[in-house]
TITOR-75707 format. One record per atom (N, C-alpha, C, O, CB): residue number from 1; residue in one letter; atom name; x, y, z. Coordinates in nm, 3 decimals. Glycine has a CB too. Example, Ala and Ser with C-alpha at 12.3 -4.5 7.8 and 13.67 -1.06 7.14 Angstrom:
2
1  a  N  1.319  -0.569  0.780
1  a  CA  1.230  -0.450  0.780
1  a  C  1.320  -0.330  0.780
1  a  O  1.424  -0.332  0.846
1  a  CB  1.131  -0.447  0.905
2  s  N  1.285  -0.225  0.708
2  s  CA  1.367  -0.106  0.714
2  s  C  1.290  0.003  0.787
2  s  O  1.341  0.114  0.804
2  s  CB  1.408  -0.060  0.572
// end
This chain:
133
1  m  N  8.265  20.504  0.475
1  m  CA  8.250  20.452  0.359
1  m  C  8.379  20.338  0.338
1  m  O  8.489  20.390  0.356
1  m  CB  8.242  20.573  0.256
2  k  N  8.382  20.192  0.301
2  k  CA  8.488  20.104  0.249
2  k  C  8.532  20.156  0.132
2  k  O  8.438  20.221  0.085
2  k  CB  8.450  19.968  0.227
3  v  N  8.631  20.162  0.056
3  v  CA  8.661  20.148  -0.050
3  v  C  8.714  20.047  -0.112
3  v  O  8.797  19.993  -0.039
3  v  CB  8.705  20.216  -0.064
4  i  N  8.701  19.978  -0.248
4  i  CA  8.766  19.878  -0.279
4  i  C  8.843  19.965  -0.343
4  i  O  8.805  20.059  -0.413
4  i  CB  8.709  19.763  -0.340
5  v  N  9.007  19.917  -0.306
5  v  CA  9.075  19.965  -0.369
5  v  C  9.142  19.860  -0.504
5  v  O  9.150  19.738  -0.497
5  v  CB  9.153  20.021  -0.270
6  d  N  9.189  19.949  -0.631
6  d  CA  9.218  19.901  -0.744
6  d  C  9.388  19.903  -0.748
6  d  O  9.448  20.006  -0.716
6  d  CB  9.140  19.983  -0.855
7  t  N  9.433  19.824  -0.776
7  t  CA  9.593  19.784  -0.811
7  t  C  9.657  19.886  -0.869
7  t  O  9.779  19.871  -0.862
7  t  CB  9.616  19.665  -0.909
8  n  N  9.616  20.006  -0.938
8  n  CA  9.653  20.109  -1.028
8  n  C  9.665  20.182  -0.878
8  n  O  9.781  20.190  -0.839
8  n  CB  9.538  20.168  -1.169
9  i  N  9.564  20.235  -0.788
9  i  CA  9.581  20.323  -0.679
9  i  C  9.699  20.270  -0.579
9  i  O  9.773  20.352  -0.524
9  i  CB  9.442  20.336  -0.606
10  l  N  9.710  20.145  -0.561
10  l  CA  9.846  20.096  -0.475
10  l  C  9.982  20.150  -0.536
10  l  O  10.065  20.217  -0.475
10  l  CB  9.859  19.923  -0.476
11  v  N  9.990  20.100  -0.691
11  v  CA  10.120  20.102  -0.743
11  v  C  10.150  20.285  -0.756
11  v  O  10.255  20.341  -0.725
11  v  CB  10.122  20.005  -0.903
12  r  N  10.030  20.348  -0.808
12  r  CA  10.088  20.491  -0.736
12  r  C  10.097  20.559  -0.642
12  r  O  10.127  20.678  -0.651
12  r  CB  10.068  20.563  -0.761
13  m  N  10.069  20.492  -0.520
13  m  CA  10.102  20.514  -0.352
13  m  C  10.222  20.476  -0.371
13  m  O  10.299  20.571  -0.355
13  m  CB  10.021  20.425  -0.223
14  f  N  10.263  20.400  -0.392
14  f  CA  10.391  20.315  -0.346
14  f  C  10.540  20.358  -0.463
14  f  O  10.657  20.328  -0.442
14  f  CB  10.338  20.115  -0.362
15  t  N  10.490  20.428  -0.572
15  t  CA  10.586  20.459  -0.698
15  t  C  10.570  20.607  -0.656
15  t  O  10.672  20.659  -0.699
15  t  CB  10.533  20.409  -0.879
16  r  N  10.505  20.692  -0.601
16  r  CA  10.484  20.791  -0.648
16  r  C  10.555  20.857  -0.785
16  r  O  10.657  20.921  -0.810
16  r  CB  10.494  20.848  -0.552
17  d  N  10.465  20.815  -0.845
17  d  CA  10.546  20.861  -1.009
17  d  C  10.444  20.935  -1.095
17  d  O  10.455  20.951  -1.216
17  d  CB  10.599  20.709  -1.117
18  h  N  10.351  20.976  -1.024
18  h  CA  10.246  21.069  -1.089
18  h  C  10.221  21.195  -0.992
18  h  O  10.172  21.191  -0.879
18  h  CB  10.099  20.984  -1.114
19  p  N  10.264  21.304  -1.059
19  p  CA  10.240  21.417  -0.974
19  p  C  10.096  21.454  -0.931
19  p  O  10.088  21.528  -0.833
19  p  CB  10.295  21.526  -1.038
20  v  N  9.982  21.414  -0.990
20  v  CA  9.840  21.429  -0.947
20  v  C  9.792  21.293  -0.865
20  v  O  9.775  21.285  -0.743
20  v  CB  9.744  21.456  -1.084
21  e  N  9.779  21.216  -0.938
21  e  CA  9.731  21.052  -0.911
21  e  C  9.781  21.001  -0.755
21  e  O  9.710  20.965  -0.661
21  e  CB  9.817  20.935  -1.042
22  s  N  9.940  21.013  -0.764
22  s  CA  9.992  20.998  -0.653
22  s  C  9.960  21.008  -0.511
22  s  O  9.939  20.915  -0.433
22  s  CB  10.059  21.048  -0.667
23  p  N  9.958  21.161  -0.484
23  p  CA  9.870  21.206  -0.354
23  p  C  9.741  21.186  -0.354
23  p  O  9.694  21.165  -0.242
23  p  CB  9.875  21.341  -0.325
24  r  N  9.643  21.185  -0.469
24  r  CA  9.534  21.158  -0.465
24  r  C  9.531  21.029  -0.415
24  r  O  9.467  21.013  -0.311
24  r  CB  9.479  21.180  -0.571
25  a  N  9.602  20.905  -0.481
25  a  CA  9.608  20.773  -0.429
25  a  C  9.642  20.760  -0.259
25  a  O  9.585  20.678  -0.186
25  a  CB  9.721  20.701  -0.517
26  e  N  9.743  20.856  -0.215
26  e  CA  9.751  20.857  -0.076
26  e  C  9.658  20.933  0.020
26  e  O  9.645  20.921  0.141
26  e  CB  9.867  20.897  -0.052
27  e  N  9.600  21.010  -0.066
27  e  CA  9.472  21.069  0.039
27  e  C  9.377  21.013  0.056
27  e  O  9.326  21.013  0.167
27  e  CB  9.412  21.179  0.016
28  l  N  9.310  20.933  -0.070
28  l  CA  9.187  20.820  -0.066
28  l  C  9.230  20.715  0.055
28  l  O  9.140  20.682  0.132
28  l  CB  9.169  20.725  -0.233
29  l  N  9.361  20.660  0.076
29  l  CA  9.395  20.545  0.167
29  l  C  9.429  20.608  0.324
29  l  O  9.425  20.534  0.422
29  l  CB  9.534  20.457  0.099
30  r  N  9.464  20.752  0.336
30  r  CA  9.474  20.814  0.441
30  r  C  9.306  20.839  0.537
30  r  O  9.282  20.826  0.657
30  r  CB  9.553  20.945  0.386
31  n  N  9.218  20.878  0.425
31  n  CA  9.094  20.926  0.441
31  n  C  8.966  20.816  0.454
31  n  O  8.854  20.840  0.501
31  n  CB  9.080  21.015  0.327
32  h  N  9.010  20.705  0.405
32  h  CA  8.880  20.606  0.404
32  h  C  8.940  20.489  0.458
32  h  O  9.062  20.477  0.468
32  h  CB  8.806  20.572  0.251
33  d  N  8.839  20.381  0.503
33  d  CA  8.864  20.250  0.492
33  d  C  8.870  20.164  0.405
33  d  O  8.775  20.154  0.327
33  d  CB  8.814  20.209  0.540
34  a  N  8.964  20.091  0.393
34  a  CA  8.965  20.018  0.228
34  a  C  8.973  19.888  0.252
34  a  O  9.003  19.840  0.362
34  a  CB  9.097  20.054  0.118
35  v  N  8.942  19.813  0.133
35  v  CA  8.924  19.678  0.105
35  v  C  9.016  19.622  0.029
35  v  O  8.987  19.665  -0.082
35  v  CB  8.814  19.653  0.053
36  i  N  9.119  19.545  0.016
36  i  CA  9.194  19.529  -0.097
36  i  C  9.203  19.344  -0.057
36  i  O  9.219  19.281  0.048
36  i  CB  9.357  19.644  -0.102
37  s  N  9.181  19.297  -0.227
37  s  CA  9.146  19.158  -0.213
37  s  C  9.279  19.095  -0.273
37  s  O  9.361  19.157  -0.341
37  s  CB  8.999  19.115  -0.292
38  n  N  9.287  18.962  -0.238
38  n  CA  9.438  18.913  -0.298
38  n  C  9.474  18.914  -0.420
38  n  O  9.594  18.923  -0.445
38  n  CB  9.470  18.789  -0.278
39  q  N  9.394  18.908  -0.509
39  q  CA  9.437  18.934  -0.656
39  q  C  9.518  19.057  -0.624
39  q  O  9.641  19.053  -0.622
39  q  CB  9.308  18.960  -0.775
40  t  N  9.440  19.177  -0.596
40  t  CA  9.511  19.300  -0.621
40  t  C  9.619  19.326  -0.567
40  t  O  9.696  19.412  -0.609
40  t  CB  9.451  19.393  -0.597
41  i  N  9.641  19.242  -0.448
41  i  CA  9.835  19.249  -0.383
41  i  C  9.910  19.168  -0.461
41  i  O  10.027  19.187  -0.496
41  i  CB  9.877  19.181  -0.210
42  c  N  9.828  19.060  -0.492
42  c  CA  9.922  18.968  -0.622
42  c  C  9.991  19.037  -0.751
42  c  O  10.104  19.024  -0.799
42  c  CB  9.817  18.859  -0.702
43  e  N  9.889  19.110  -0.784
43  e  CA  9.926  19.189  -0.906
43  e  C  9.999  19.322  -0.893
43  e  O  10.080  19.357  -0.979
43  e  CB  9.807  19.217  -0.977
44  m  N  9.965  19.421  -0.750
44  m  CA  10.056  19.516  -0.748
44  m  C  10.213  19.460  -0.731
44  m  O  10.315  19.509  -0.780
44  m  CB  10.013  19.608  -0.640
45  t  N  10.201  19.347  -0.651
45  t  CA  10.359  19.297  -0.639
45  t  C  10.421  19.268  -0.781
45  t  O  10.533  19.306  -0.812
45  t  CB  10.372  19.149  -0.546
46  w  N  10.352  19.208  -0.852
46  w  CA  10.390  19.169  -0.972
46  w  C  10.419  19.310  -1.086
46  w  O  10.498  19.311  -1.181
46  w  CB  10.270  19.066  -1.017
47  v  N  10.351  19.396  -1.051
47  v  CA  10.374  19.543  -1.132
47  v  C  10.485  19.642  -1.069
47  v  O  10.544  19.729  -1.133
47  v  CB  10.226  19.635  -1.131
48  l  N  10.500  19.614  -0.944
48  l  CA  10.612  19.682  -0.876
48  l  C  10.743  19.604  -0.900
48  l  O  10.855  19.652  -0.923
48  l  CB  10.583  19.694  -0.721
49  k  N  10.705  19.471  -0.891
49  k  CA  10.872  19.388  -0.950
49  k  C  10.895  19.423  -1.050
49  k  O  10.998  19.487  -1.069
49  k  CB  10.894  19.233  -0.975
50  k  N  10.802  19.393  -1.159
50  k  CA  10.853  19.393  -1.305
50  k  C  10.853  19.511  -1.376
50  k  O  10.946  19.531  -1.454
50  k  CB  10.783  19.308  -1.385
51  a  N  10.754  19.603  -1.362
51  a  CA  10.749  19.727  -1.435
51  a  C  10.830  19.839  -1.357
51  a  O  10.893  19.927  -1.417
51  a  CB  10.598  19.771  -1.457
52  y  N  10.825  19.829  -1.236
52  y  CA  10.894  19.925  -1.158
52  y  C  11.044  19.909  -1.047
52  y  O  11.106  19.991  -0.979
52  y  CB  10.783  19.963  -1.085
53  k  N  11.058  19.762  -1.074
53  k  CA  11.197  19.682  -1.053
53  k  C  11.231  19.705  -0.889
53  k  O  11.336  19.733  -0.831
53  k  CB  11.337  19.754  -1.164
54  f  N  11.111  19.682  -0.846
54  f  CA  11.080  19.691  -0.671
54  f  C  11.202  19.547  -0.619
54  f  O  11.197  19.443  -0.684
54  f  CB  10.847  19.640  -0.621
55  t  N  11.274  19.556  -0.533
55  t  CA  11.358  19.467  -0.451
55  t  C  11.239  19.398  -0.397
55  t  O  11.126  19.446  -0.406
55  t  CB  11.466  19.536  -0.338
56  s  N  11.279  19.231  -0.314
56  s  CA  11.225  19.184  -0.267
56  s  C  11.181  19.241  -0.112
56  s  O  11.077  19.227  -0.047
56  s  CB  11.277  19.091  -0.294
57  a  N  11.317  19.316  -0.082
57  a  CA  11.280  19.386  0.054
57  a  C  11.177  19.516  0.049
57  a  O  11.097  19.549  0.138
57  a  CB  11.420  19.439  0.119
58  e  N  11.199  19.576  -0.071
58  e  CA  11.124  19.678  -0.116
58  e  C  10.939  19.609  -0.112
58  e  O  10.846  19.668  -0.056
58  e  CB  11.197  19.724  -0.283
59  l  N  10.931  19.522  -0.160
59  l  CA  10.788  19.430  -0.201
59  l  C  10.748  19.414  -0.060
59  l  O  10.648  19.469  -0.014
59  l  CB  10.808  19.258  -0.293
60  k  N  10.826  19.340  0.010
60  k  CA  10.777  19.333  0.147
60  k  C  10.733  19.429  0.233
60  k  O  10.630  19.422  0.299
60  k  CB  10.852  19.288  0.207
61  q  N  10.833  19.545  0.233
61  q  CA  10.805  19.660  0.276
61  q  C  10.635  19.716  0.268
61  q  O  10.552  19.765  0.344
61  q  CB  10.901  19.738  0.201
62  a  N  10.648  19.671  0.113
62  a  CA  10.520  19.762  0.071
62  a  C  10.377  19.704  0.130
62  a  O  10.293  19.771  0.191
62  a  CB  10.508  19.766  -0.103
63  v  N  10.369  19.546  0.092
63  v  CA  10.285  19.465  0.156
63  v  C  10.292  19.505  0.309
63  v  O  10.196  19.566  0.356
63  v  CB  10.319  19.319  0.126
64  e  N  10.402  19.475  0.391
64  e  CA  10.375  19.472  0.513
64  e  C  10.284  19.602  0.530
64  e  O  10.176  19.600  0.589
64  e  CB  10.502  19.463  0.595
65  a  N  10.338  19.713  0.473
65  a  CA  10.257  19.842  0.519
65  a  C  10.110  19.839  0.547
65  a  O  10.040  19.880  0.640
65  a  CB  10.269  19.941  0.418
66  l  N  10.088  19.777  0.433
66  l  CA  9.928  19.726  0.383
66  l  C  9.856  19.653  0.513
66  l  O  9.755  19.677  0.579
66  l  CB  9.937  19.593  0.238
67  s  N  9.956  19.556  0.516
67  s  CA  9.887  19.477  0.637
67  s  C  9.890  19.512  0.752
67  s  O  9.811  19.453  0.825
67  s  CB  9.924  19.366  0.657
68  a  N  9.981  19.624  0.819
68  a  CA  10.011  19.705  0.942
68  a  C  9.873  19.762  0.958
68  a  O  9.810  19.739  1.061
68  a  CB  10.136  19.822  0.928
69  s  N  9.829  19.828  0.873
69  s  CA  9.723  19.952  0.860
69  s  C  9.603  19.885  0.948
69  s  O  9.580  19.766  0.922
69  s  CB  9.670  19.995  0.677
70  e  N  9.509  19.959  1.068
70  e  CA  9.422  19.917  1.125
70  e  C  9.279  19.926  1.017
70  e  O  9.179  19.854  1.022
70  e  CB  9.428  19.991  1.256
71  t  N  9.312  20.055  0.910
71  t  CA  9.221  20.080  0.845
71  t  C  9.202  20.010  0.692
71  t  O  9.134  20.047  0.595
71  t  CB  9.228  20.207  0.850
72  i  N  9.275  19.911  0.708
72  i  CA  9.279  19.829  0.559
72  i  C  9.225  19.701  0.597
72  i  O  9.253  19.650  0.706
72  i  CB  9.438  19.807  0.483
73  v  N  9.138  19.638  0.499
73  v  CA  9.075  19.517  0.544
73  v  C  9.146  19.426  0.423
73  v  O  9.130  19.460  0.306
73  v  CB  8.890  19.522  0.550
74  l  N  9.222  19.315  0.456
74  l  CA  9.294  19.209  0.376
74  l  C  9.292  19.082  0.421
74  l  O  9.272  19.063  0.541
74  l  CB  9.422  19.236  0.360
75  d  N  9.308  19.005  0.359
75  d  CA  9.321  18.859  0.410
75  d  C  9.458  18.852  0.436
75  d  O  9.550  18.847  0.355
75  d  CB  9.274  18.742  0.308
76  r  N  9.462  18.852  0.561
76  r  CA  9.610  18.886  0.636
76  r  C  9.665  18.684  0.654
76  r  O  9.787  18.666  0.657
76  r  CB  9.572  19.007  0.855
77  g  N  9.611  18.605  0.660
77  g  CA  9.663  18.459  0.634
77  g  C  9.718  18.487  0.517
77  g  O  9.840  18.502  0.514
77  g  CB  9.560  18.334  0.626
78  a  N  9.646  18.499  0.407
78  a  CA  9.728  18.475  0.267
78  a  C  9.803  18.572  0.238
78  a  O  9.856  18.563  0.128
78  a  CB  9.651  18.457  0.147
79  v  N  9.831  18.679  0.309
79  v  CA  9.908  18.802  0.294
79  v  C  10.054  18.734  0.365
79  v  O  10.162  18.753  0.309
79  v  CB  9.826  18.955  0.382
80  e  N  10.045  18.655  0.492
80  e  CA  10.125  18.638  0.537
80  e  C  10.181  18.492  0.471
80  e  O  10.301  18.497  0.444
80  e  CB  10.096  18.661  0.662
81  s  N  10.129  18.392  0.447
81  s  CA  10.206  18.303  0.315
81  s  C  10.230  18.349  0.207
81  s  O  10.311  18.274  0.152
81  s  CB  10.144  18.197  0.266
82  g  N  10.208  18.419  0.154
82  g  CA  10.259  18.542  0.047
82  g  C  10.401  18.592  0.086
82  g  O  10.494  18.574  0.007
82  g  CB  10.152  18.685  0.052
83  l  N  10.423  18.661  0.217
83  l  CA  10.530  18.705  0.270
83  l  C  10.652  18.567  0.271
83  l  O  10.762  18.566  0.216
83  l  CB  10.482  18.768  0.416
84  t  N  10.590  18.465  0.348
84  t  CA  10.662  18.339  0.377
84  t  C  10.752  18.309  0.248
84  t  O  10.875  18.304  0.248
84  t  CB  10.554  18.215  0.409
85  f  N  10.660  18.288  0.128
85  f  CA  10.726  18.260  0.013
85  f  C  10.823  18.335  -0.030
85  f  O  10.920  18.278  -0.081
85  f  CB  10.653  18.253  -0.074
86  m  N  10.821  18.447  -0.022
86  m  CA  10.884  18.595  -0.058
86  m  C  11.045  18.565  0.016
86  m  O  11.149  18.576  -0.050
86  m  CB  10.775  18.755  0.031
87  d  N  11.044  18.525  0.174
87  d  CA  11.127  18.515  0.207
87  d  C  11.196  18.372  0.214
87  d  O  11.286  18.335  0.289
87  d  CB  11.109  18.577  0.287
88  a  N  11.132  18.305  0.120
88  a  CA  11.192  18.162  0.094
88  a  C  11.277  18.188  -0.049
88  a  O  11.350  18.096  -0.087
88  a  CB  11.058  18.030  0.076
89  g  N  11.268  18.298  -0.121
89  g  CA  11.304  18.323  -0.239
89  g  C  11.197  18.306  -0.352
89  g  O  11.231  18.312  -0.470
89  g  CB  11.410  18.248  -0.258
90  g  N  11.079  18.287  -0.317
90  g  CA  10.962  18.254  -0.427
90  g  C  10.901  18.399  -0.453
90  g  O  10.956  18.505  -0.423
90  g  CB  10.830  18.137  -0.366
91  d  N  10.757  18.379  -0.525
91  d  CA  10.685  18.459  -0.565
91  d  C  10.570  18.491  -0.474
91  d  O  10.497  18.399  -0.437
91  d  CB  10.657  18.422  -0.676
92  f  N  10.549  18.612  -0.437
92  f  CA  10.449  18.646  -0.298
92  f  C  10.314  18.579  -0.353
92  f  O  10.248  18.515  -0.271
92  f  CB  10.422  18.844  -0.255
93  a  N  10.262  18.588  -0.505
93  a  CA  10.147  18.549  -0.536
93  a  C  10.167  18.373  -0.532
93  a  O  10.052  18.335  -0.510
93  a  CB  10.103  18.623  -0.679
94  d  N  10.236  18.275  -0.539
94  d  CA  10.234  18.152  -0.512
94  d  C  10.207  18.116  -0.394
94  d  O  10.129  18.021  -0.385
94  d  CB  10.327  18.104  -0.543
95  g  N  10.260  18.176  -0.266
95  g  CA  10.241  18.202  -0.162
95  g  C  10.101  18.196  -0.117
95  g  O  10.049  18.115  -0.041
95  g  CB  10.296  18.301  -0.149
96  v  N  10.034  18.324  -0.195
96  v  CA  9.872  18.340  -0.180
96  v  C  9.802  18.234  -0.231
96  v  O  9.711  18.185  -0.165
96  v  CB  9.812  18.460  -0.250
97  i  N  9.841  18.177  -0.369
97  i  CA  9.785  18.074  -0.424
97  i  C  9.793  17.924  -0.330
97  i  O  9.689  17.859  -0.321
97  i  CB  9.854  18.069  -0.560
98  a  N  9.865  17.895  -0.290
98  a  CA  9.876  17.796  -0.203
98  a  C  9.829  17.785  -0.087
98  a  O  9.826  17.679  -0.024
98  a  CB  9.970  17.776  -0.189
99  f  N  9.778  17.919  -0.037
99  f  CA  9.659  17.935  0.112
99  f  C  9.577  17.941  0.093
99  f  O  9.497  17.910  0.182
99  f  CB  9.643  18.026  0.203
100  e  N  9.511  17.995  -0.071
100  e  CA  9.380  18.030  -0.073
100  e  C  9.319  17.881  -0.098
100  e  O  9.206  17.851  -0.057
100  e  CB  9.346  18.148  -0.187
101  g  N  9.417  17.773  -0.183
101  g  CA  9.360  17.658  -0.218
101  g  C  9.334  17.589  -0.176
101  g  O  9.234  17.525  -0.210
101  g  CB  9.386  17.609  -0.267
102  q  N  9.457  17.540  -0.004
102  q  CA  9.429  17.490  0.061
102  q  C  9.291  17.513  0.157
102  q  O  9.222  17.428  0.212
102  q  CB  9.525  17.486  0.091
103  r  N  9.279  17.634  0.154
103  r  CA  9.161  17.662  0.221
103  r  C  8.997  17.637  0.178
103  r  O  8.887  17.638  0.234
103  r  CB  9.179  17.784  0.238
104  l  N  9.052  17.613  0.043
104  l  CA  8.928  17.571  -0.023
104  l  C  8.894  17.426  -0.053
104  l  O  8.802  17.382  -0.121
104  l  CB  8.925  17.634  -0.140
105  g  N  9.001  17.355  0.023
105  g  CA  8.999  17.212  0.020
105  g  C  9.113  17.151  -0.062
105  g  O  9.123  17.028  -0.064
105  g  CB  8.870  17.167  -0.034
106  g  N  9.199  17.224  -0.127
106  g  CA  9.300  17.163  -0.212
106  g  C  9.387  17.063  -0.121
106  g  O  9.414  17.104  -0.008
106  g  CB  9.393  17.278  -0.282
107  a  N  9.428  16.949  -0.155
107  a  CA  9.543  16.890  -0.098
107  a  C  9.669  16.892  -0.146
107  a  O  9.764  16.848  -0.083
107  a  CB  9.524  16.781  -0.083
108  v  N  9.679  16.957  -0.292
108  v  CA  9.821  16.884  -0.351
108  v  C  9.825  17.037  -0.390
108  v  O  9.712  17.085  -0.401
108  v  CB  9.829  16.728  -0.492
109  f  N  9.915  17.114  -0.411
109  f  CA  9.971  17.206  -0.488
109  f  C  10.052  17.152  -0.631
109  f  O  10.170  17.118  -0.630
109  f  CB  10.061  17.277  -0.392
110  a  N  9.977  17.150  -0.736
110  a  CA  10.025  17.132  -0.901
110  a  C  10.081  17.243  -0.934
110  a  O  10.024  17.349  -0.909
110  a  CB  9.913  17.107  -1.013
111  t  N  10.224  17.237  -1.009
111  t  CA  10.290  17.340  -1.083
111  t  C  10.403  17.303  -1.145
111  t  O  10.471  17.215  -1.092
111  t  CB  10.320  17.443  -1.009
112  f  N  10.442  17.358  -1.265
112  f  CA  10.547  17.352  -1.338
112  f  C  10.655  17.410  -1.290
112  f  O  10.759  17.368  -1.338
112  f  CB  10.524  17.392  -1.443
113  d  N  10.666  17.509  -1.196
113  d  CA  10.752  17.595  -1.106
113  d  C  10.869  17.513  -0.996
113  d  O  10.860  17.487  -0.876
113  d  CB  10.638  17.682  -1.013
114  r  N  10.952  17.493  -1.074
114  r  CA  11.031  17.409  -0.962
114  r  C  11.061  17.499  -0.854
114  r  O  11.104  17.424  -0.766
114  r  CB  11.172  17.343  -1.013
115  k  N  11.061  17.620  -0.809
115  k  CA  11.106  17.685  -0.716
115  k  C  11.014  17.683  -0.633
115  k  O  11.039  17.658  -0.515
115  k  CB  11.148  17.795  -0.743
116  a  N  10.885  17.709  -0.677
116  a  CA  10.747  17.718  -0.562
116  a  C  10.756  17.596  -0.489
116  a  O  10.768  17.582  -0.367
116  a  CB  10.578  17.725  -0.633
117  a  N  10.746  17.490  -0.599
117  a  CA  10.776  17.319  -0.526
117  a  C  10.867  17.279  -0.447
117  a  O  10.857  17.180  -0.376
117  a  CB  10.806  17.219  -0.610
118  n  N  10.974  17.362  -0.454
118  n  CA  11.085  17.313  -0.314
118  n  C  11.035  17.396  -0.226
118  n  O  11.052  17.345  -0.116
118  n  CB  11.267  17.337  -0.322
119  i  N  10.974  17.514  -0.216
119  i  CA  10.960  17.624  -0.110
119  i  C  10.844  17.492  -0.040
119  i  O  10.877  17.440  0.067
119  i  CB  10.889  17.824  -0.171
120  l  N  10.747  17.459  -0.090
120  l  CA  10.640  17.390  -0.036
120  l  C  10.667  17.261  0.021
120  l  O  10.606  17.210  0.114
120  l  CB  10.546  17.377  -0.127
121  k  N  10.782  17.204  -0.054
121  k  CA  10.778  17.075  0.005
121  k  C  10.912  17.113  0.114
121  k  O  10.947  17.021  0.188
121  k  CB  10.798  16.932  -0.121
122  r  N  10.971  17.220  0.121
122  r  CA  11.058  17.270  0.259
122  r  C  10.961  17.271  0.363
122  r  O  11.002  17.245  0.476
122  r  CB  11.130  17.428  0.252
123  t  N  10.856  17.293  0.348
123  t  CA  10.765  17.320  0.443
123  t  C  10.645  17.198  0.478
123  t  O  10.563  17.213  0.568
123  t  CB  10.704  17.449  0.393
124  k  N  10.649  17.110  0.416
124  k  CA  10.592  16.954  0.421
124  k  C  10.464  16.968  0.348
124  k  O  10.386  16.875  0.370
124  k  CB  10.565  16.885  0.584
125  q  N  10.419  17.062  0.266
125  q  CA  10.286  17.071  0.207
125  q  C  10.342  16.953  0.036
125  q  O  10.431  16.913  -0.038
125  q  CB  10.230  17.290  0.176
126  s  N  10.225  16.955  0.067
126  s  CA  10.226  16.815  -0.075
126  s  C  10.191  16.879  -0.202
126  s  O  10.092  16.945  -0.231
126  s  CB  10.090  16.670  -0.059
127  v  N  10.307  16.840  -0.281
127  v  CA  10.324  16.911  -0.422
127  v  C  10.315  16.825  -0.532
127  v  O  10.357  16.711  -0.509
127  v  CB  10.454  16.979  -0.437
128  m  N  10.271  16.847  -0.648
128  m  CA  10.276  16.752  -0.779
128  m  C  10.359  16.842  -0.876
128  m  O  10.308  16.946  -0.916
128  m  CB  10.110  16.710  -0.850
129  l  N  10.495  16.803  -0.918
129  l  CA  10.579  16.864  -1.004
129  l  C  10.574  16.834  -1.130
129  l  O  10.624  16.725  -1.161
129  l  CB  10.688  16.851  -0.972
130  l  N  10.517  16.916  -1.232
130  l  CA  10.435  16.861  -1.374
130  l  C  10.553  16.893  -1.467
130  l  O  10.550  16.847  -1.581
130  l  CB  10.269  16.954  -1.427
131  a  N  10.686  16.988  -1.417
131  a  CA  10.789  17.002  -1.522
131  a  C  10.867  16.900  -1.587
131  a  O  10.907  16.797  -1.533
131  a  CB  10.872  17.075  -1.479
132  a  N  10.892  16.941  -1.731
132  a  CA  10.987  16.848  -1.784
132  a  C  11.108  16.824  -1.720
132  a  O  11.167  16.913  -1.658
132  a  CB  11.017  16.880  -1.902
133  d  N  11.164  16.673  -1.735
133  d  CA  11.267  16.688  -1.694
133  d  C  11.418  16.731  -1.819
133  d  O  11.532  16.748  -1.775
133  d  CB  11.266  16.561  -1.616
// end
């Protein structure tokens, strides 16, 4: 049986912050095939960064661990785009958003985020920066 994994399962597993729920999360992923959506991974990186103060290196390690698992189904192209964005100093979610947007037929990434715009420009992607000067 494939289980659809909620963000809180991943957070418990990576933080090991609960004496009962953390082992249950680890056991679930060890004993079942899992499906993890892009939204779940984006939310996980945000929670781990903001609430648990994970560094970019720790976030990258967590995402790569999920991506490397043969029992986890996820959008590896979107995850790779998110990791590339992180490596360039940006947010994981922005990389996923750009990837999904292009896959859905979008041509230009519109944003107020100067950092995201600069990362996309460096990779020769079309950007519309709407930020005030």
